C-alpha positions as CSV (number, residue, x, y, z in Angstrom):
1,M,45.7,34.4,23.4
2,M,47.1,30.7,23.0
3,C,49.2,30.0,20.0
4,L,49.7,26.5,18.5
5,S,53.5,25.8,17.7
6,Q,54.4,24.8,14.0
7,N,55.4,21.4,15.4
8,F,51.4,20.5,16.2
9,T,49.8,17.2,15.4
10,P,46.0,17.0,15.3
11,A,45.1,13.8,17.2
12,V,42.9,13.0,14.3
13,T,43.8,13.1,10.6
14,E,42.2,12.6,7.5
15,A,43.1,9.6,7.2
16,D,41.9,8.2,10.3
17,V,38.7,9.2,9.3
18,L,36.1,6.6,7.3
19,I,35.5,8.7,4.0
20,T,33.1,6.5,1.7
21,E,33.2,7.4,-2.5
22,A,29.5,9.1,-2.4
23,L,30.5,11.1,0.2
24,A,34.3,12.1,-1.5
25,G,32.1,13.5,-4.3
26,R,30.0,15.9,-2.5
27,P,31.2,19.4,-3.9
28,A,33.3,21.4,-1.1
29,K,31.3,24.7,0.7
30,Q,32.6,27.4,2.2
31,P,33.1,26.6,6.4
32,D,30.3,28.3,8.4
33,L,31.7,28.5,11.5
34,A,29.3,29.8,13.3
35,P,27.0,26.5,14.2
36,E,29.7,24.8,14.8
37,N,31.2,27.6,17.5
38,R,27.5,27.3,19.1
39,A,27.6,23.5,18.8
40,L,31.0,23.4,20.7
41,H,29.2,25.9,23.4
42,I,27.0,23.4,23.7
43,L,29.5,20.7,24.3
44,S,31.2,22.3,26.5
45,Q,28.2,23.4,28.5
46,E,27.1,19.8,28.7
47,L,30.4,18.3,29.9
48,I,30.2,21.0,33.0
49,D,26.6,20.7,34.1
50,N,25.5,16.8,32.8
51,P,28.6,14.9,31.4
52,Q,27.3,11.6,31.7
53,S,25.1,12.7,28.7
54,T,27.6,14.0,26.9
55,L,27.8,11.6,24.1
56,K,24.2,12.0,23.3
57,T,24.2,15.3,23.3
58,L,27.3,14.8,20.2
59,V,24.9,12.8,18.3
60,E,22.1,15.4,18.5
61,I,24.8,18.1,17.3
62,A,25.9,16.3,14.7
63,I,22.7,15.4,13.4
64,D,21.5,19.0,13.0
65,L,25.2,20.2,11.8
66,C,25.0,17.9,9.1
67,R,21.6,18.0,8.3
68,A,21.9,13.8,9.0
69,D,19.0,11.5,9.4
70,T,21.0,9.2,11.8
71,A,24.5,9.4,13.8
72,G,25.8,7.3,16.5
73,V,28.9,6.5,18.9
74,S,30.4,3.3,18.9
75,L,33.1,2.6,21.4
76,L,35.9,-0.1,21.0
77,E,35.8,-1.8,24.1
78,T,37.8,-5.2,25.0
79,D,36.0,-7.6,26.8
80,P,37.2,-10.1,29.7
81,N,38.5,-12.9,27.3
82,G,40.3,-10.6,25.3
83,E,37.7,-10.0,22.6
84,S,37.2,-6.7,21.3
85,R,34.1,-5.1,20.2
86,F,32.2,-2.2,19.3
87,R,29.4,-1.2,21.4
88,W,26.8,1.5,21.1
89,V,27.1,4.7,23.3
90,A,24.7,7.1,21.8
91,I,22.5,6.8,18.9
92,A,20.2,9.7,17.4
93,I,17.7,8.6,14.5
94,E,14.9,11.0,13.6
95,T,12.6,9.0,12.1
96,V,13.7,5.2,13.6
97,G,13.7,3.8,17.1
98,V,16.3,2.3,18.8
99,I,16.3,0.4,21.5
100,F,19.5,-1.9,23.6
101,F,17.9,-4.6,25.6
102,K,18.3,-7.8,27.9
103,T,16.9,-11.1,26.2
104,N,15.0,-11.0,29.6
105,G,13.0,-8.3,28.5
106,S,14.7,-5.3,30.3
107,I,15.4,-2.4,28.1
108,T,18.9,-0.9,28.6
109,E,19.0,2.1,26.5
110,T,16.8,3.9,23.9
111,N,17.0,6.6,21.5
112,D,14.4,9.9,21.5
113,A,12.7,8.7,18.5
114,F,11.1,5.8,20.6
115,L,10.3,7.8,23.7
116,K,8.5,9.7,21.5
117,M,7.0,7.0,20.0
118,S,6.1,4.8,22.8
119,G,5.1,7.7,25.4
120,Y,7.5,6.9,28.1
121,S,10.1,8.8,29.4
122,R,13.7,8.1,29.7
123,E,13.3,7.9,33.6
124,D,10.6,5.5,32.8
125,I,13.1,3.1,30.8
126,E,15.8,3.8,33.5
127,Q,13.2,2.6,36.3
128,G,12.5,-0.7,34.2
129,L,8.6,0.8,33.8
130,G,9.6,0.5,30.0
131,R,9.8,-3.6,29.0
132,W,9.2,-5.3,25.3
133,D,7.4,-7.8,27.3
134,K,5.1,-5.4,29.3
135,M,4.6,-2.9,26.0
136,T,3.6,-5.9,24.0
137,P,-0.1,-6.7,23.9
138,P,-1.1,-10.6,24.7
139,E,-2.2,-11.1,21.2
140,W,1.4,-10.8,19.5
141,M,3.5,-12.2,22.6
142,P,3.6,-15.3,20.2
143,H,5.1,-13.4,17.5
144,S,7.5,-12.3,19.5
145,L,8.5,-15.3,20.9
146,R,9.0,-16.8,17.4
147,A,11.2,-13.4,16.5
148,I,13.4,-14.2,19.7
149,E,13.6,-17.8,18.9
150,E,15.1,-16.8,15.2
151,F,17.0,-14.1,17.2
152,K,18.5,-16.9,19.6
153,A,19.2,-19.1,16.2
154,T,20.7,-16.8,14.0
155,G,21.7,-13.6,15.9
156,S,19.1,-11.5,14.1
157,T,15.1,-11.3,13.5
158,T,13.3,-11.0,10.0
159,P,11.4,-8.0,10.3
160,Y,8.4,-8.2,11.8
161,E,5.3,-6.2,12.2
162,K,3.2,-5.9,15.8
163,E,1.4,-3.5,18.1
164,Y,3.1,-2.1,20.9
165,I,1.3,-0.5,24.2
166,R,2.1,2.8,24.8
167,K,2.5,4.2,28.1
168,D,-1.0,5.6,28.2
169,G,-2.6,2.8,27.3
170,S,-3.3,3.1,23.6
171,R,-2.0,1.2,20.6
172,W,0.5,1.8,17.8
173,W,1.8,-0.3,14.8
174,A,5.5,-1.0,14.3
175,L,8.1,-3.0,12.0
176,F,10.9,-4.6,14.1
177,C,14.2,-6.1,13.2
178,A,16.8,-6.7,16.1
179,K,20.3,-8.0,15.8
180,R,22.4,-9.4,18.5
181,L,25.5,-7.9,20.2
182,N,26.4,-10.6,22.2
183,E,25.4,-13.6,24.8
184,E,23.1,-11.1,26.9
185,D,21.9,-8.1,24.4
186,G,20.9,-7.2,21.2
187,V,19.2,-4.1,19.5
188,E,16.2,-3.5,17.7
189,F,15.4,-0.7,15.3
190,I,11.4,0.2,15.3
191,I,9.6,1.9,12.7
192,D,6.3,3.0,13.4
193,I,4.1,2.3,10.8
194,T,1.1,3.3,12.4
195,N,0.0,5.4,9.5
196,R,0.4,3.4,7.3
197,K,-1.6,0.6,8.8
198,Q,-4.6,3.2,9.2
199,A,-4.5,4.1,5.8
200,Q,-4.5,0.5,4.9
201,A,-7.4,-0.3,7.3
202,E,-9.5,2.7,5.7
203,R,-8.6,1.6,2.5
204,E,-10.3,-2.1,3.2
205,Q,-13.0,-0.6,4.8
206,L,-14.1,1.3,1.8
207,L,-13.5,-1.9,-0.3
208,T,-15.7,-3.8,2.0
209,R,-18.6,-0.9,1.7
210,E,-17.9,-0.3,-2.2
211,Q,-18.2,-4.5,-2.2
212,H,-21.3,-4.3,0.1
213,Y,-23.3,-1.6,-2.0
214,A,-22.3,-3.6,-5.2
215,K,-23.6,-6.7,-3.7
216,Q,-26.9,-4.5,-2.3
217,L,-27.5,-3.5,-6.2
218,Q,-27.3,-7.2,-7.3
219,G,-29.8,-7.7,-4.8
220,L,-32.5,-5.3,-5.9
221,T,-32.0,-7.0,-9.5
222,T,-33.4,-9.9,-7.7
223,A,-35.8,-8.3,-5.6
224,A,-37.2,-6.5,-8.6
225,L,-37.9,-9.6,-10.7
226,A,-39.5,-11.4,-7.1
227,I,-41.7,-7.8,-6.5
228,N,-43.0,-7.6,-9.9
229,S,-44.0,-11.4,-10.0
230,A,-46.2,-10.9,-6.9
231,L,-50.0,-10.3,-7.8
232,S,-51.5,-9.0,-5.0
233,V,-50.9,-6.6,-2.5
234,Q,-50.6,-8.4,0.5
235,E,-48.1,-10.5,-1.6
236,V,-45.9,-7.3,-2.6
237,L,-45.9,-6.3,1.1
238,Q,-44.2,-9.6,2.3
239,V,-41.7,-9.5,-0.7
240,I,-40.5,-6.1,-0.4
241,T,-40.2,-7.0,3.6
242,E,-38.3,-9.7,3.3
243,Q,-36.4,-8.6,0.3
244,A,-35.6,-5.7,2.4
245,A,-34.3,-7.9,5.3
246,S,-31.8,-9.8,2.9
247,I,-29.8,-6.9,1.2
248,I,-30.1,-4.3,3.8
249,S,-29.3,-7.5,6.7
250,T,-31.4,-7.1,9.1
251,H,-33.3,-9.1,11.9
252,Q,-36.7,-7.0,11.6
253,S,-38.6,-5.5,8.8
254,V,-42.1,-5.0,8.5
255,A,-44.1,-3.4,5.6
256,S,-47.6,-1.3,6.6
257,M,-50.2,0.0,4.2
258,T,-52.8,2.0,5.0
259,I,-55.6,3.7,3.3
260,D,-56.2,7.5,4.0
261,Q,-54.0,6.7,7.0
262,N,-56.9,4.5,8.5
263,W,-54.5,2.1,10.7
264,A,-57.2,0.4,11.7
265,Q,-57.5,-1.2,8.3
266,A,-53.8,-1.5,7.5
267,I,-52.4,-4.0,5.8
268,N,-48.7,-5.4,6.9
269,A,-46.2,-8.5,6.5
270,V,-43.5,-8.7,8.6
271,Y,-40.0,-10.3,8.8
272,L,-38.3,-11.6,12.2
273,S,-35.4,-13.4,11.7
274,D,-34.6,-16.8,14.0
275,K,-33.4,-13.8,16.7
276,Y,-36.7,-13.1,17.4
277,A,-38.7,-15.8,16.4
278,Q,-40.9,-15.3,19.8
279,W,-42.0,-12.6,18.9
280,R,-43.1,-14.2,15.0
281,D,-47.1,-14.5,16.5
282,Y,-47.1,-11.0,17.4
283,D,-50.0,-9.1,15.5
284,Q,-50.7,-6.3,16.9
285,Q,-52.4,-3.4,14.3
286,P,-50.1,-0.1,14.6
287,D,-52.8,2.8,15.5
288,G,-50.8,5.6,13.5
289,S,-49.2,7.5,17.1
290,G,-45.5,5.8,17.0
291,I,-42.1,7.4,15.7
292,Y,-43.2,5.7,12.6
293,A,-45.9,8.8,12.0
294,C,-43.6,11.1,11.5
295,V,-42.0,9.3,8.0
296,C,-45.8,9.1,6.8
297,H,-46.7,12.5,7.4
298,L,-43.2,14.0,6.4
299,N,-43.0,11.3,3.7
300,D,-39.6,11.1,3.9
301,S,-37.3,8.5,4.8
302,M,-35.6,8.4,8.5
303,R,-32.5,7.1,9.9
304,M,-31.9,6.9,13.2
305,T,-29.1,5.4,16.2
306,Q,-30.8,3.6,18.9
307,A,-29.6,6.1,21.5
308,E,-31.2,8.7,18.5
309,L,-34.5,7.2,18.4
310,E,-35.0,6.9,22.0
311,S,-34.5,10.5,22.4
312,H,-36.6,11.5,19.9
313,P,-39.9,13.4,21.2
314,R,-42.2,11.1,19.3
315,W,-40.8,7.7,20.7
316,R,-43.3,5.8,22.6
317,G,-41.4,2.6,23.6
318,F,-44.3,0.7,22.3
319,G,-46.7,1.9,24.9
320,N,-49.0,-0.6,26.3
321,E,-47.0,-3.4,24.1
322,V,-43.7,-2.8,25.5
323,K,-44.1,-6.4,27.2
324,N,-45.4,-7.7,23.9
325,H,-43.6,-5.9,21.3
326,P,-40.1,-7.2,20.2
327,P,-37.1,-4.9,21.0
328,M,-35.4,-2.8,18.4
329,R,-31.9,-1.6,18.1
330,G,-31.6,1.4,15.4
331,W,-34.2,2.2,13.0
332,L,-34.7,2.6,9.1
333,A,-37.6,4.3,7.3
334,A,-38.9,4.6,3.9
335,P,-42.3,6.2,3.1
336,L,-44.7,4.6,0.5
337,M,-46.6,7.0,-1.8
338,G,-48.9,6.6,-4.4
339,R,-48.5,8.1,-8.2
340,D,-50.2,11.4,-6.7
341,G,-47.9,11.9,-4.2
342,H,-50.2,10.8,-1.6
343,N,-48.7,8.8,1.7
344,I,-50.2,5.0,1.3
345,G,-47.8,3.7,3.9
346,L,-43.8,3.0,4.8
347,I,-41.3,0.0,5.3
348,Q,-39.2,-0.2,8.6
349,L,-36.4,-2.1,9.3
350,S,-34.6,-2.6,12.8
351,D,-31.3,-4.2,14.5
352,K,-29.1,-5.0,11.5
353,Y,-26.4,-7.7,11.6
354,E,-23.5,-5.6,12.0
355,G,-23.4,-1.8,13.1
356,D,-26.2,1.0,12.7
357,F,-27.8,1.6,9.4
358,T,-25.7,3.5,6.7
359,E,-26.7,6.2,4.2
360,A,-26.4,3.8,1.4
361,D,-28.6,1.8,3.5
362,E,-31.4,4.8,3.4
363,A,-30.9,4.9,-0.3
364,I,-31.6,1.1,-1.3
365,L,-34.4,1.3,1.3
366,V,-35.6,4.1,-0.5
367,Q,-35.3,2.6,-3.8
368,L,-36.7,-0.7,-3.1
369,A,-40.1,1.1,-1.5
370,Q,-40.1,2.7,-4.7
371,M,-40.0,-0.3,-7.0
372,A,-43.1,-1.6,-4.6
373,L,-45.2,1.4,-5.4
374,I,-45.2,0.4,-9.1
375,A,-45.6,-3.1,-8.0
376,V,-48.4,-2.3,-5.8
377,E,-50.3,-0.2,-8.5
378,N,-49.9,-3.4,-11.0
379,A,-51.3,-5.4,-8.3
380,R,-54.2,-3.6,-7.5
381,L,-54.7,-3.1,-11.4
382,Y,-54.3,-7.4,-11.8
383,E,-56.7,-7.5,-8.7
384,A,-59.2,-5.1,-10.1
385,E,-59.1,-6.6,-13.5
386,Q,-59.6,-10.1,-11.7
387,Q,-62.6,-8.8,-10.2
388,A,-64.2,-7.1,-13.1
389,R,-63.6,-10.8,-15.0
390,L,-65.1,-12.4,-12.0
391,A,-67.9,-10.4,-12.4
392,A,-68.6,-10.7,-15.8
393,E,-68.4,-14.1,-15.7
394,A,-71.1,-14.3,-12.8
395,S,-73.4,-11.6,-14.8
396,R,-73.3,-14.5,-17.9
397,E,-73.8,-17.4,-15.7
398,E,-76.5,-15.5,-14.3
399,A,-77.5,-14.2,-17.9
400,E,-77.3,-17.7,-19.2
401,A,-79.5,-19.0,-16.1
402,A,-82.5,-16.6,-16.9
403,N,-82.1,-17.5,-20.6
404,R,-82.7,-21.3,-19.6
405,V,-85.1,-20.6,-17.5
406,K,-87.0,-19.1,-20.4
407,M,-86.5,-21.8,-22.2
408,D,-88.2,-23.8,-19.9
409,C,-91.2,-21.6,-19.9
């Protein structure tokens, strides 16, 4: 056993250690020598097996022993001009990426946190494969160049956000802040904010959907006024067709009404945007054999993407009219039902301006279909009343004419 003499003086005393007020105020705790002994064993083994990584292993052990978030080792060096400065030689931050870089774009050192974020290995960095200018997407390069100009002018950068490209080609969001170490070298601290950006995007998408749905509900109010002002069945169908296209934002809208499923005598109303202007003269009557017949038979709404539509067993691809019929992109349909529950037709939409039809779109179209049914019933009553009035007037005129003939005789 080796014994220390009583004149032994430790190389580092408490006076040599920087102890902050917060650290000094912490309560003392009983020493736990087992973890420290394990740490010394690991460090000793690293000195034997991989001495060039000893300092990196040291900071990792420090984080584990002290339960810290960050640890680092810097050495005081003197440059040829006699100026002394500290240089980071090892740093470990579990939640913050750190890269040491040259202003020409090369990365000279990085911590494990950044390697985990970027997907690169330490060998990739050493071989020069992980350059910040290569990891920066083209559309974000202007932001990086502005940061570099600020870095050269002031020695640091204002924290800024941008995307980076991982080794596998995927993208991730990060918050960057750099500090100059000397004329050629700098250090940059990087925080992965991908989850925050994704949550922010989801909130914005949700807000956009809610705003769109609110606009659709307002459109229903306008549609109700327009539909209820229609005085004929044909006019009702035309109004509902145009309102459906406007509220749900589609390029195609068709409303059809039949009597006892007699498609040969169906009443149709069609709306086509300017995108399909060349098909506005198309007026081929449906024959009841297409996929739309499913809606009428089931008396239930249907919503499909283009792929789902083309794979459906009732999809006929327009049959003999394939050369004349306007192409479709996705499909949404809702049935028209009479008061007795029997089907009298349907409303169909295709080619939404943006994306596929949604569940909210389907709910709006079902409401429009219900509004159309009431308007159709009212229009039929109005038409019957008008016909009865005209018939009564015709009978009265015939009676008056007959009376005049009698009086003349």
